[in-house]
PyMOL Python script that loads the backbone (N, CA, C, O; Angstrom):
from pymol import cmd

cmd.read_pdbstr("""\
ATOM      1  N   MET A   1       0.736  -1.164  -0.048  1.00  0.00           N
ATOM      2  CA  MET A   1      -0.080  -0.170   0.011  1.00  0.00           C
ATOM      3  C   MET A   1       0.991   1.386   0.232  1.00  0.00           C
ATOM      4  O   MET A   1       1.796   1.535   1.151  1.00  0.00           O
ATOM      5  N   ALA A   2       0.774   2.160  -0.618  1.00  0.00           N
ATOM      6  CA  ALA A   2       1.104   3.293  -0.918  1.00  0.00           C
ATOM      7  C   ALA A   2       1.082   4.440   0.402  1.00  0.00           C
ATOM      8  O   ALA A   2       0.077   4.824   1.000  1.00  0.00           O
ATOM      9  N   SER A   3       2.201   4.760   0.597  1.00  0.00           N
ATOM     10  CA  SER A   3       1.877   5.995   1.845  1.00  0.00           C
ATOM     11  C   SER A   3       1.291   7.287   1.232  1.00  0.00           C
ATOM     12  O   SER A   3       1.062   7.517   0.045  1.00  0.00           O
ATOM     13  N   ARG A   4       1.109   8.042   2.263  1.00  0.00           N
ATOM     14  CA  ARG A   4       0.483   9.680   1.850  1.00  0.00           C
ATOM     15  C   ARG A   4       1.660  10.188   0.967  1.00  0.00           C
ATOM     16  O   ARG A   4       1.364  10.681  -0.121  1.00  0.00           O
ATOM     17  N   ASP A   5       2.939  10.115   1.328  1.00  0.00           N
ATOM     18  CA  ASP A   5       4.234  10.954   0.546  1.00  0.00           C
ATOM     19  C   ASP A   5       4.019  10.304  -0.998  1.00  0.00           C
ATOM     20  O   ASP A   5       4.079  10.979  -2.026  1.00  0.00           O
ATOM     21  N   ASP A   6       3.780   8.982  -0.951  1.00  0.00           N
ATOM     22  CA  ASP A   6       3.845   8.772  -2.438  1.00  0.00           C
ATOM     23  C   ASP A   6       2.481   8.974  -3.283  1.00  0.00           C
ATOM     24  O   ASP A   6       2.516   8.790  -4.500  1.00  0.00           O
ATOM     25  N   ILE A   7       1.621   9.244  -2.822  1.00  0.00           N
ATOM     26  CA  ILE A   7       0.282   9.323  -3.121  1.00  0.00           C
ATOM     27  C   ILE A   7       0.224  10.732  -3.999  1.00  0.00           C
ATOM     28  O   ILE A   7      -0.519  11.015  -4.939  1.00  0.00           O
ATOM     29  N   LYS A   8       1.368  11.592  -3.303  1.00  0.00           N
ATOM     30  CA  LYS A   8       1.418  12.960  -3.893  1.00  0.00           C
ATOM     31  C   LYS A   8       2.265  13.114  -5.349  1.00  0.00           C
ATOM     32  O   LYS A   8       2.060  13.975  -6.205  1.00  0.00           O
ATOM     33  N   PHE A   9       3.185  12.133  -5.383  1.00  0.00           N
ATOM     34  CA  PHE A   9       3.724  12.018  -6.438  1.00  0.00           C
ATOM     35  C   PHE A   9       3.107  11.365  -7.773  1.00  0.00           C
ATOM     36  O   PHE A   9       3.319  11.672  -8.946  1.00  0.00           O
ATOM     37  N   LEU A  10       2.189  10.262  -7.174  1.00  0.00           N
ATOM     38  CA  LEU A  10       1.561   9.538  -8.177  1.00  0.00           C
ATOM     39  C   LEU A  10       0.659  10.165  -9.100  1.00  0.00           C
ATOM     40  O   LEU A  10       0.473   9.648 -10.201  1.00  0.00           O
ATOM     41  N   SER A  11      -0.076  11.513  -8.676  1.00  0.00           N
ATOM     42  CA  SER A  11      -0.799  12.224  -9.410  1.00  0.00           C
ATOM     43  C   SER A  11      -0.160  13.264 -10.049  1.00  0.00           C
ATOM     44  O   SER A  11       0.859  13.708  -9.520  1.00  0.00           O
ATOM     45  N   ASN A  12      -0.623  13.819 -11.258  1.00  0.00           N
ATOM     46  CA  ASN A  12      -0.337  14.814 -12.019  1.00  0.00           C
ATOM     47  C   ASN A  12       0.054  16.078 -11.523  1.00  0.00           C
ATOM     48  O   ASN A  12      -0.905  16.810 -11.280  1.00  0.00           O
ATOM     49  N   PRO A  13       1.323  16.625 -11.268  1.00  0.00           N
ATOM     50  CA  PRO A  13       1.491  17.908 -10.444  1.00  0.00           C
ATOM     51  C   PRO A  13       0.674  19.101 -10.950  1.00  0.00           C
ATOM     52  O   PRO A  13       0.431  20.051 -10.205  1.00  0.00           O
ATOM     53  N   ASN A  14       0.200  19.042 -12.377  1.00  0.00           N
ATOM     54  CA  ASN A  14      -0.404  20.316 -12.853  1.00  0.00           C
ATOM     55  C   ASN A  14      -1.708  20.139 -12.690  1.00  0.00           C
ATOM     56  O   ASN A  14      -2.294  21.153 -13.070  1.00  0.00           O
ATOM     57  N   ILE A  15      -2.524  19.225 -12.256  1.00  0.00           N
ATOM     58  CA  ILE A  15      -3.916  19.287 -12.181  1.00  0.00           C
ATOM     59  C   ILE A  15      -4.020  20.258 -10.566  1.00  0.00           C
ATOM     60  O   ILE A  15      -3.188  20.216  -9.660  1.00  0.00           O
ATOM     61  N   GLY A  16      -5.082  20.943 -10.595  1.00  0.00           N
ATOM     62  CA  GLY A  16      -5.588  22.003  -9.682  1.00  0.00           C
ATOM     63  C   GLY A  16      -4.946  23.327  -9.956  1.00  0.00           C
ATOM     64  O   GLY A  16      -5.406  24.303  -9.363  1.00  0.00           O
ATOM     65  N   GLN A  17      -3.872  23.498 -10.835  1.00  0.00           N
ATOM     66  CA  GLN A  17      -3.500  24.845 -11.076  1.00  0.00           C
ATOM     67  C   GLN A  17      -4.101  25.600 -11.700  1.00  0.00           C
ATOM     68  O   GLN A  17      -4.483  25.020 -12.717  1.00  0.00           O
ATOM     69  N   LYS A  18      -4.455  26.704 -11.682  1.00  0.00           N
ATOM     70  CA  LYS A  18      -5.267  27.488 -12.646  1.00  0.00           C
ATOM     71  C   LYS A  18      -4.160  28.912 -13.097  1.00  0.00           C
ATOM     72  O   LYS A  18      -3.196  29.413 -12.518  1.00  0.00           O
ATOM     73  N   ARG A  19      -4.827  29.206 -14.343  1.00  0.00           N
ATOM     74  CA  ARG A  19      -3.951  30.504 -14.497  1.00  0.00           C
ATOM     75  C   ARG A  19      -4.194  31.681 -13.810  1.00  0.00           C
ATOM     76  O   ARG A  19      -5.368  31.929 -13.533  1.00  0.00           O
ATOM     77  N   LYS A  20      -3.286  32.493 -13.463  1.00  0.00           N
ATOM     78  CA  LYS A  20      -3.326  33.572 -12.428  1.00  0.00           C
ATOM     79  C   LYS A  20      -4.087  34.583 -13.422  1.00  0.00           C
ATOM     80  O   LYS A  20      -3.664  34.798 -14.558  1.00  0.00           O
ATOM     81  N   LYS A  21      -5.300  35.214 -12.876  1.00  0.00           N
ATOM     82  CA  LYS A  21      -6.053  35.964 -13.543  1.00  0.00           C
ATOM     83  C   LYS A  21      -5.359  37.467 -13.176  1.00  0.00           C
ATOM     84  O   LYS A  21      -4.647  37.704 -12.200  1.00  0.00           O
ATOM     85  N   TYR A  22      -5.737  38.336 -14.150  1.00  0.00           N
ATOM     86  CA  TYR A  22      -5.159  39.462 -14.293  1.00  0.00           C
ATOM     87  C   TYR A  22      -6.095  40.691 -14.666  1.00  0.00           C
ATOM     88  O   TYR A  22      -6.744  40.590 -15.707  1.00  0.00           O
ATOM     89  N   CYS A  23      -6.218  41.855 -13.894  1.00  0.00           N
ATOM     90  CA  CYS A  23      -6.913  43.261 -14.495  1.00  0.00           C
ATOM     91  C   CYS A  23      -6.319  43.596 -15.594  1.00  0.00           C
ATOM     92  O   CYS A  23      -5.155  43.963 -15.432  1.00  0.00           O
ATOM     93  N   ARG A  24      -6.752  43.600 -16.772  1.00  0.00           N
ATOM     94  CA  ARG A  24      -6.758  43.905 -17.886  1.00  0.00           C
ATOM     95  C   ARG A  24      -6.426  45.514 -17.882  1.00  0.00           C
ATOM     96  O   ARG A  24      -5.469  45.877 -18.567  1.00  0.00           O
ATOM     97  N   PHE A  25      -7.066  46.356 -17.247  1.00  0.00           N
ATOM     98  CA  PHE A  25      -7.156  47.742 -16.921  1.00  0.00           C
ATOM     99  C   PHE A  25      -5.879  48.214 -16.429  1.00  0.00           C
ATOM    100  O   PHE A  25      -5.351  49.253 -16.825  1.00  0.00           O
ATOM    101  N   ARG A  26      -5.345  47.362 -15.477  1.00  0.00           N
ATOM    102  CA  ARG A  26      -4.079  47.769 -14.623  1.00  0.00           C
ATOM    103  C   ARG A  26      -2.986  47.669 -15.664  1.00  0.00           C
ATOM    104  O   ARG A  26      -2.073  48.459 -15.901  1.00  0.00           O
ATOM    105  N   LYS A  27      -3.331  46.364 -16.302  1.00  0.00           N
ATOM    106  CA  LYS A  27      -1.977  45.723 -16.989  1.00  0.00           C
ATOM    107  C   LYS A  27      -1.569  46.730 -18.188  1.00  0.00           C
ATOM    108  O   LYS A  27      -0.441  47.195 -18.350  1.00  0.00           O
ATOM    109  N   TYR A  28      -2.727  46.982 -19.015  1.00  0.00           N
ATOM    110  CA  TYR A  28      -2.588  48.161 -20.166  1.00  0.00           C
ATOM    111  C   TYR A  28      -2.787  49.540 -19.656  1.00  0.00           C
ATOM    112  O   TYR A  28      -2.702  50.490 -20.435  1.00  0.00           O
ATOM    113  N   GLY A  29      -3.094  49.741 -18.171  1.00  0.00           N
ATOM    114  CA  GLY A  29      -3.009  51.318 -18.118  1.00  0.00           C
ATOM    115  C   GLY A  29      -4.285  51.924 -18.663  1.00  0.00           C
ATOM    116  O   GLY A  29      -4.322  53.013 -19.235  1.00  0.00           O
ATOM    117  N   ILE A  30      -5.174  51.255 -18.478  1.00  0.00           N
ATOM    118  CA  ILE A  30      -6.454  52.013 -19.099  1.00  0.00           C
ATOM    119  C   ILE A  30      -7.064  52.884 -17.618  1.00  0.00           C
ATOM    120  O   ILE A  30      -7.280  52.279 -16.568  1.00  0.00           O
ATOM    121  N   LYS A  31      -7.220  53.974 -17.738  1.00  0.00           N
ATOM    122  CA  LYS A  31      -7.839  54.800 -16.820  1.00  0.00           C
ATOM    123  C   LYS A  31      -9.139  54.972 -16.777  1.00  0.00           C
ATOM    124  O   LYS A  31      -9.722  54.927 -15.693  1.00  0.00           O
ATOM    125  N   TYR A  32      -9.827  55.203 -17.984  1.00  0.00           N
ATOM    126  CA  TYR A  32     -11.408  55.459 -18.212  1.00  0.00           C
ATOM    127  C   TYR A  32     -11.877  54.475 -19.343  1.00  0.00           C
ATOM    128  O   TYR A  32     -11.314  54.216 -20.406  1.00  0.00           O
ATOM    129  N   ILE A  33     -13.004  54.017 -18.855  1.00  0.00           N
ATOM    130  CA  ILE A  33     -14.066  53.255 -19.252  1.00  0.00           C
ATOM    131  C   ILE A  33     -14.952  53.655 -20.013  1.00  0.00           C
ATOM    132  O   ILE A  33     -15.996  53.773 -19.371  1.00  0.00           O
ATOM    133  N   ASP A  34     -15.106  53.993 -21.320  1.00  0.00           N
ATOM    134  CA  ASP A  34     -15.910  54.762 -22.105  1.00  0.00           C
ATOM    135  C   ASP A  34     -17.228  53.768 -22.375  1.00  0.00           C
ATOM    136  O   ASP A  34     -17.159  52.710 -23.001  1.00  0.00           O
ATOM    137  N   TYR A  35     -18.581  54.383 -21.708  1.00  0.00           N
ATOM    138  CA  TYR A  35     -19.613  53.858 -22.118  1.00  0.00           C
ATOM    139  C   TYR A  35     -19.970  53.624 -23.310  1.00  0.00           C
ATOM    140  O   TYR A  35     -20.783  52.728 -23.540  1.00  0.00           O
ATOM    141  N   LYS A  36     -19.464  54.341 -24.240  1.00  0.00           N
ATOM    142  CA  LYS A  36     -19.868  54.552 -25.721  1.00  0.00           C
ATOM    143  C   LYS A  36     -19.205  53.542 -26.326  1.00  0.00           C
ATOM    144  O   LYS A  36     -19.778  53.172 -27.350  1.00  0.00           O
ATOM    145  N   ASP A  37     -18.193  52.949 -26.068  1.00  0.00           N
ATOM    146  CA  ASP A  37     -17.661  51.613 -26.768  1.00  0.00           C
ATOM    147  C   ASP A  37     -18.429  50.427 -26.280  1.00  0.00           C
ATOM    148  O   ASP A  37     -18.337  49.783 -25.234  1.00  0.00           O
ATOM    149  N   GLN A  38     -19.164  50.320 -27.259  1.00  0.00           N
ATOM    150  CA  GLN A  38     -20.094  48.939 -27.249  1.00  0.00           C
ATOM    151  C   GLN A  38     -19.400  47.718 -27.348  1.00  0.00           C
ATOM    152  O   GLN A  38     -19.724  46.788 -26.609  1.00  0.00           O
ATOM    153  N   ASP A  39     -18.356  47.582 -28.287  1.00  0.00           N
ATOM    154  CA  ASP A  39     -17.633  46.386 -28.298  1.00  0.00           C
ATOM    155  C   ASP A  39     -16.892  46.164 -27.425  1.00  0.00           C
ATOM    156  O   ASP A  39     -16.639  44.984 -27.178  1.00  0.00           O
ATOM    157  N   PHE A  40     -16.304  47.177 -26.675  1.00  0.00           N
ATOM    158  CA  PHE A  40     -15.414  46.690 -25.520  1.00  0.00           C
ATOM    159  C   PHE A  40     -16.528  46.179 -24.096  1.00  0.00           C
ATOM    160  O   PHE A  40     -16.280  45.323 -23.247  1.00  0.00           O
ATOM    161  N   LEU A  41     -17.595  46.918 -24.209  1.00  0.00           N
ATOM    162  CA  LEU A  41     -18.460  46.503 -23.047  1.00  0.00           C
ATOM    163  C   LEU A  41     -18.819  45.305 -23.187  1.00  0.00           C
ATOM    164  O   LEU A  41     -18.907  44.597 -22.184  1.00  0.00           O
ATOM    165  N   LEU A  42     -19.106  44.803 -24.440  1.00  0.00           N
ATOM    166  CA  LEU A  42     -19.856  43.253 -24.401  1.00  0.00           C
ATOM    167  C   LEU A  42     -18.763  42.163 -24.079  1.00  0.00           C
ATOM    168  O   LEU A  42     -19.140  40.992 -24.107  1.00  0.00           O
ATOM    169  N   GLN A  43     -17.621  42.397 -23.818  1.00  0.00           N
ATOM    170  CA  GLN A  43     -16.808  41.339 -23.284  1.00  0.00           C
ATOM    171  C   GLN A  43     -17.171  41.349 -21.719  1.00  0.00           C
ATOM    172  O   GLN A  43     -16.658  40.423 -21.091  1.00  0.00           O
ATOM    173  N   PHE A  44     -17.877  42.138 -21.068  1.00  0.00           N
ATOM    174  CA  PHE A  44     -17.922  41.856 -19.905  1.00  0.00           C
ATOM    175  C   PHE A  44     -19.471  41.444 -19.689  1.00  0.00           C
ATOM    176  O   PHE A  44     -19.900  41.458 -18.535  1.00  0.00           O
ATOM    177  N   VAL A  45     -20.104  41.175 -20.475  1.00  0.00           N
ATOM    178  CA  VAL A  45     -21.760  40.648 -20.620  1.00  0.00           C
ATOM    179  C   VAL A  45     -21.822  39.745 -21.264  1.00  0.00           C
ATOM    180  O   VAL A  45     -21.251  39.603 -22.345  1.00  0.00           O
ATOM    181  N   ASN A  46     -22.568  38.923 -20.688  1.00  0.00           N
ATOM    182  CA  ASN A  46     -22.981  37.552 -21.067  1.00  0.00           C
ATOM    183  C   ASN A  46     -24.055  37.677 -22.234  1.00  0.00           C
ATOM    184  O   ASN A  46     -24.658  38.710 -22.525  1.00  0.00           O
ATOM    185  N   GLU A  47     -24.173  36.543 -22.795  1.00  0.00           N
ATOM    186  CA  GLU A  47     -25.065  36.170 -23.744  1.00  0.00           C
ATOM    187  C   GLU A  47     -26.424  36.740 -23.676  1.00  0.00           C
ATOM    188  O   GLU A  47     -27.058  37.131 -24.656  1.00  0.00           O
ATOM    189  N   GLN A  48     -26.904  36.765 -22.214  1.00  0.00           N
ATOM    190  CA  GLN A  48     -28.188  37.017 -21.556  1.00  0.00           C
ATOM    191  C   GLN A  48     -28.333  38.562 -21.658  1.00  0.00           C
ATOM    192  O   GLN A  48     -29.436  39.072 -21.853  1.00  0.00           O
ATOM    193  N   GLY A  49     -27.119  39.347 -21.514  1.00  0.00           N
ATOM    194  CA  GLY A  49     -26.984  40.704 -21.139  1.00  0.00           C
ATOM    195  C   GLY A  49     -26.663  40.957 -19.687  1.00  0.00           C
ATOM    196  O   GLY A  49     -26.789  42.104 -19.259  1.00  0.00           O
ATOM    197  N   LYS A  50     -26.308  40.105 -18.990  1.00  0.00           N
ATOM    198  CA  LYS A  50     -26.056  40.263 -17.632  1.00  0.00           C
ATOM    199  C   LYS A  50     -24.272  40.474 -17.320  1.00  0.00           C
ATOM    200  O   LYS A  50     -23.328  39.913 -17.876  1.00  0.00           O
ATOM    201  N   ILE A  51     -24.277  41.428 -16.299  1.00  0.00           N
ATOM    202  CA  ILE A  51     -22.952  41.557 -16.009  1.00  0.00           C
ATOM    203  C   ILE A  51     -22.006  40.383 -15.349  1.00  0.00           C
ATOM    204  O   ILE A  51     -22.285  39.800 -14.301  1.00  0.00           O
ATOM    205  N   LEU A  52     -20.886  40.152 -16.119  1.00  0.00           N
ATOM    206  CA  LEU A  52     -19.965  39.145 -15.544  1.00  0.00           C
ATOM    207  C   LEU A  52     -19.199  39.438 -14.286  1.00  0.00           C
ATOM    208  O   LEU A  52     -18.582  40.491 -14.121  1.00  0.00           O
ATOM    209  N   PRO A  53     -19.265  38.418 -13.363  1.00  0.00           N
ATOM    210  CA  PRO A  53     -18.528  38.994 -12.143  1.00  0.00           C
ATOM    211  C   PRO A  53     -17.085  38.979 -12.127  1.00  0.00           C
ATOM    212  O   PRO A  53     -16.513  38.648 -13.166  1.00  0.00           O
ATOM    213  N   ARG A  54     -16.523  39.234 -11.279  1.00  0.00           N
ATOM    214  CA  ARG A  54     -15.425  39.563 -11.157  1.00  0.00           C
ATOM    215  C   ARG A  54     -14.345  38.242 -11.279  1.00  0.00           C
ATOM    216  O   ARG A  54     -13.270  38.277 -11.876  1.00  0.00           O
ATOM    217  N   ARG A  55     -14.952  37.000 -10.512  1.00  0.00           N
ATOM    218  CA  ARG A  55     -14.289  35.993 -10.697  1.00  0.00           C
ATOM    219  C   ARG A  55     -14.054  35.489 -11.995  1.00  0.00           C
ATOM    220  O   ARG A  55     -13.132  34.715 -12.254  1.00  0.00           O
ATOM    221  N   ILE A  56     -14.995  35.979 -12.936  1.00  0.00           N
ATOM    222  CA  ILE A  56     -14.767  35.196 -13.988  1.00  0.00           C
ATOM    223  C   ILE A  56     -13.947  36.081 -15.166  1.00  0.00           C
ATOM    224  O   ILE A  56     -13.288  35.635 -16.104  1.00  0.00           O
ATOM    225  N   THR A  57     -14.221  37.556 -14.785  1.00  0.00           N
ATOM    226  CA  THR A  57     -13.621  38.782 -15.760  1.00  0.00           C
ATOM    227  C   THR A  57     -11.885  38.923 -15.325  1.00  0.00           C
ATOM    228  O   THR A  57     -10.997  39.187 -16.136  1.00  0.00           O
ATOM    229  N   GLY A  58     -11.697  38.686 -13.912  1.00  0.00           N
ATOM    230  CA  GLY A  58     -10.564  39.180 -13.181  1.00  0.00           C
ATOM    231  C   GLY A  58     -10.219  40.427 -13.081  1.00  0.00           C
ATOM    232  O   GLY A  58      -9.034  40.758 -13.058  1.00  0.00           O
ATOM    233  N   ASN A  59     -11.178  41.258 -13.010  1.00  0.00           N
ATOM    234  CA  ASN A  59     -11.003  42.599 -12.833  1.00  0.00           C
ATOM    235  C   ASN A  59     -10.574  42.795 -11.412  1.00  0.00           C
ATOM    236  O   ASN A  59     -10.768  41.862 -10.632  1.00  0.00           O
ATOM    237  N   SER A  60      -9.950  44.022 -10.934  1.00  0.00           N
ATOM    238  CA  SER A  60      -9.717  44.479  -9.851  1.00  0.00           C
ATOM    239  C   SER A  60     -11.256  45.051  -9.275  1.00  0.00           C
ATOM    240  O   SER A  60     -12.173  45.166 -10.088  1.00  0.00           O
ATOM    241  N   LEU A  61     -11.438  45.349  -8.022  1.00  0.00           N
ATOM    242  CA  LEU A  61     -12.696  45.694  -7.421  1.00  0.00           C
ATOM    243  C   LEU A  61     -13.077  47.380  -7.959  1.00  0.00           C
ATOM    244  O   LEU A  61     -14.142  47.959  -8.170  1.00  0.00           O
ATOM    245  N   LYS A  62     -11.901  47.715  -8.031  1.00  0.00           N
ATOM    246  CA  LYS A  62     -12.117  49.315  -8.630  1.00  0.00           C
ATOM    247  C   LYS A  62     -12.571  49.481  -9.804  1.00  0.00           C
ATOM    248  O   LYS A  62     -13.289  50.451 -10.041  1.00  0.00           O
ATOM    249  N   TYR A  63     -12.240  48.558 -10.788  1.00  0.00           N
ATOM    250  CA  TYR A  63     -12.570  48.863 -12.217  1.00  0.00           C
ATOM    251  C   TYR A  63     -13.549  47.738 -12.674  1.00  0.00           C
ATOM    252  O   TYR A  63     -13.731  47.588 -13.882  1.00  0.00           O
ATOM    253  N   GLN A  64     -14.155  46.980 -11.820  1.00  0.00           N
ATOM    254  CA  GLN A  64     -15.413  45.975 -11.974  1.00  0.00           C
ATOM    255  C   GLN A  64     -16.334  47.055 -11.614  1.00  0.00           C
ATOM    256  O   GLN A  64     -17.259  47.085 -12.426  1.00  0.00           O
ATOM    257  N   ARG A  65     -16.445  48.026 -10.637  1.00  0.00           N
ATOM    258  CA  ARG A  65     -17.336  48.892 -10.277  1.00  0.00           C
ATOM    259  C   ARG A  65     -17.542  49.876 -11.530  1.00  0.00           C
ATOM    260  O   ARG A  65     -18.678  50.196 -11.881  1.00  0.00           O
ATOM    261  N   LYS A  66     -16.455  50.315 -12.152  1.00  0.00           N
ATOM    262  CA  LYS A  66     -16.212  51.281 -13.383  1.00  0.00           C
ATOM    263  C   LYS A  66     -17.166  50.504 -14.389  1.00  0.00           C
ATOM    264  O   LYS A  66     -18.078  51.060 -15.003  1.00  0.00           O
ATOM    265  N   VAL A  67     -16.855  49.170 -14.485  1.00  0.00           N
ATOM    266  CA  VAL A  67     -17.307  48.485 -15.562  1.00  0.00           C
ATOM    267  C   VAL A  67     -18.761  48.116 -15.638  1.00  0.00           C
ATOM    268  O   VAL A  67     -19.379  47.757 -16.640  1.00  0.00           O
ATOM    269  N   ALA A  68     -19.311  48.301 -14.114  1.00  0.00           N
ATOM    270  CA  ALA A  68     -20.753  47.974 -14.240  1.00  0.00           C
ATOM    271  C   ALA A  68     -21.541  49.401 -14.003  1.00  0.00           C
ATOM    272  O   ALA A  68     -22.767  49.463 -13.912  1.00  0.00           O
ATOM    273  N   THR A  69     -20.698  50.490 -13.919  1.00  0.00           N
ATOM    274  CA  THR A  69     -21.194  51.853 -14.112  1.00  0.00           C
ATOM    275  C   THR A  69     -21.481  52.051 -15.542  1.00  0.00           C
ATOM    276  O   THR A  69     -22.568  52.490 -15.921  1.00  0.00           O
ATOM    277  N   ALA A  70     -20.484  51.722 -16.375  1.00  0.00           N
ATOM    278  CA  ALA A  70     -20.343  52.181 -17.438  1.00  0.00           C
ATOM    279  C   ALA A  70     -21.562  51.090 -18.475  1.00  0.00           C
ATOM    280  O   ALA A  70     -22.321  51.539 -19.334  1.00  0.00           O
ATOM    281  N   VAL A  71     -21.472  50.040 -18.184  1.00  0.00           N
ATOM    282  CA  VAL A  71     -22.485  49.264 -18.899  1.00  0.00           C
ATOM    283  C   VAL A  71     -24.045  49.817 -18.426  1.00  0.00           C
ATOM    284  O   VAL A  71     -24.952  50.006 -19.238  1.00  0.00           O
ATOM    285  N   LYS A  72     -24.148  50.001 -17.189  1.00  0.00           N
ATOM    286  CA  LYS A  72     -25.435  50.640 -16.529  1.00  0.00           C
ATOM    287  C   LYS A  72     -25.950  51.929 -17.505  1.00  0.00           C
ATOM    288  O   LYS A  72     -27.072  52.194 -17.935  1.00  0.00           O
ATOM    289  N   ARG A  73     -24.582  52.648 -17.677  1.00  0.00           N
ATOM    290  CA  ARG A  73     -25.360  53.714 -18.301  1.00  0.00           C
ATOM    291  C   ARG A  73     -25.401  53.688 -19.940  1.00  0.00           C
ATOM    292  O   ARG A  73     -26.145  54.430 -20.581  1.00  0.00           O
ATOM    293  N   ALA A  74     -24.588  52.827 -20.484  1.00  0.00           N
ATOM    294  CA  ALA A  74     -24.718  52.412 -21.891  1.00  0.00           C
ATOM    295  C   ALA A  74     -26.378  51.551 -22.100  1.00  0.00           C
ATOM    296  O   ALA A  74     -26.982  51.646 -23.168  1.00  0.00           O
ATOM    297  N   ARG A  75     -26.801  50.942 -21.205  1.00  0.00           N
ATOM    298  CA  ARG A  75     -28.211  50.412 -21.135  1.00  0.00           C
ATOM    299  C   ARG A  75     -29.142  51.568 -20.844  1.00  0.00           C
ATOM    300  O   ARG A  75     -30.239  51.489 -21.398  1.00  0.00           O
ATOM    301  N   HIS A  76     -28.984  52.330 -20.296  1.00  0.00           N
ATOM    302  CA  HIS A  76     -29.781  53.740 -20.033  1.00  0.00           C
ATOM    303  C   HIS A  76     -29.838  54.119 -21.434  1.00  0.00           C
ATOM    304  O   HIS A  76     -30.940  53.953 -21.956  1.00  0.00           O
ATOM    305  N   LEU A  77     -29.009  54.539 -22.093  1.00  0.00           N
ATOM    306  CA  LEU A  77     -28.995  55.233 -23.312  1.00  0.00           C
ATOM    307  C   LEU A  77     -29.175  54.528 -24.646  1.00  0.00           C
ATOM    308  O   LEU A  77     -28.902  54.961 -25.765  1.00  0.00           O
ATOM    309  N   ALA A  78     -29.839  53.010 -24.202  1.00  0.00           N
ATOM    310  CA  ALA A  78     -30.136  52.093 -25.225  1.00  0.00           C
ATOM    311  C   ALA A  78     -28.999  51.753 -26.158  1.00  0.00           C
ATOM    312  O   ALA A  78     -29.240  51.582 -27.352  1.00  0.00           O
ATOM    313  N   MET A  79     -27.652  51.635 -25.637  1.00  0.00           N
ATOM    314  CA  MET A  79     -26.619  51.521 -26.463  1.00  0.00           C
ATOM    315  C   MET A  79     -26.467  49.794 -26.256  1.00  0.00           C
ATOM    316  O   MET A  79     -25.949  49.108 -27.137  1.00  0.00           O
ATOM    317  N   LEU A  80     -26.894  49.315 -25.210  1.00  0.00           N
ATOM    318  CA  LEU A  80     -27.027  47.935 -24.741  1.00  0.00           C
ATOM    319  C   LEU A  80     -28.283  47.596 -24.312  1.00  0.00           C
ATOM    320  O   LEU A  80     -29.048  48.364 -23.727  1.00  0.00           O
ATOM    321  N   PRO A  81     -28.529  46.315 -24.630  1.00  0.00           N
ATOM    322  CA  PRO A  81     -29.931  45.751 -24.285  1.00  0.00           C
ATOM    323  C   PRO A  81     -29.918  45.386 -22.649  1.00  0.00           C
ATOM    324  O   PRO A  81     -28.968  44.971 -21.985  1.00  0.00           O
ATOM    325  N   TYR A  82     -31.164  45.650 -22.259  1.00  0.00           N
ATOM    326  CA  TYR A  82     -31.073  44.953 -20.710  1.00  0.00           C
ATOM    327  C   TYR A  82     -31.181  43.697 -20.809  1.00  0.00           C
ATOM    328  O   TYR A  82     -30.621  43.095 -19.893  1.00  0.00           O
ATOM    329  N   VAL A  83     -31.776  42.957 -21.702  1.00  0.00           N
ATOM    330  CA  VAL A  83     -32.027  41.541 -21.481  1.00  0.00           C
ATOM    331  C   VAL A  83     -32.218  41.177 -23.039  1.00  0.00           C
ATOM    332  O   VAL A  83     -32.666  41.974 -23.863  1.00  0.00           O
ATOM    333  N   THR A  84     -31.893  40.120 -23.268  1.00  0.00           N
ATOM    334  CA  THR A  84     -31.690  39.686 -24.800  1.00  0.00           C
ATOM    335  C   THR A  84     -31.654  37.764 -24.750  1.00  0.00           C
ATOM    336  O   THR A  84     -31.175  37.034 -23.882  1.00  0.00           O
ATOM    337  N   ASP A  85     -32.200  37.486 -25.750  1.00  0.00           N
ATOM    338  CA  ASP A  85     -31.972  36.001 -25.710  1.00  0.00           C
ATOM    339  C   ASP A  85     -30.494  35.405 -26.193  1.00  0.00           C
ATOM    340  O   ASP A  85     -29.998  34.508 -25.511  1.00  0.00           O
ATOM    341  N   LEU A  86     -29.798  35.892 -27.349  1.00  0.00           N
ATOM    342  CA  LEU A  86     -28.653  35.661 -27.887  1.00  0.00           C
ATOM    343  C   LEU A  86     -28.090  37.179 -27.922  1.00  0.00           C
ATOM    344  O   LEU A  86     -28.604  37.930 -28.751  1.00  0.00           O
ATOM    345  N   LEU A  87     -27.180  37.630 -27.171  1.00  0.00           N
ATOM    346  CA  LEU A  87     -26.427  38.693 -27.785  1.00  0.00           C
ATOM    347  C   LEU A  87     -25.524  38.713 -28.598  1.00  0.00           C
ATOM    348  O   LEU A  87     -25.502  39.400 -29.619  1.00  0.00           O
ATOM    349  N   LYS A  88     -24.362  37.663 -28.076  1.00  0.00           N
ATOM    350  CA  LYS A  88     -23.255  37.663 -29.043  1.00  0.00           C
ATOM    351  C   LYS A  88     -23.279  36.530 -29.909  1.00  0.00           C
ATOM    352  O   LYS A  88     -22.413  36.395 -30.773  1.00  0.00           O
TER     353      LYS A  88
END
""", "prot")
cmd.dss("prot")
cmd.show_as("cartoon", "prot")
cmd.util.cbc("prot")
cmd.orient("prot")
């Protein structure tokens, strides 16, 4: 029977390691999120029109709030739909 130390080496060491998420705004130095840029905002919205959470997008808290505000402004001005069946 294998001991606990041997079991650690029997499994693949790459299983369970995830890629580190990064905030694309900090990486590229983006300071202002333009609510008029629909194509850019569509990256942060799923097919149903809901805003994607931070754990999926990898944004920092500061920029996730700015993205949410920009999406809501674009929705208010009818640049983005509130709800849809297939957006992308």
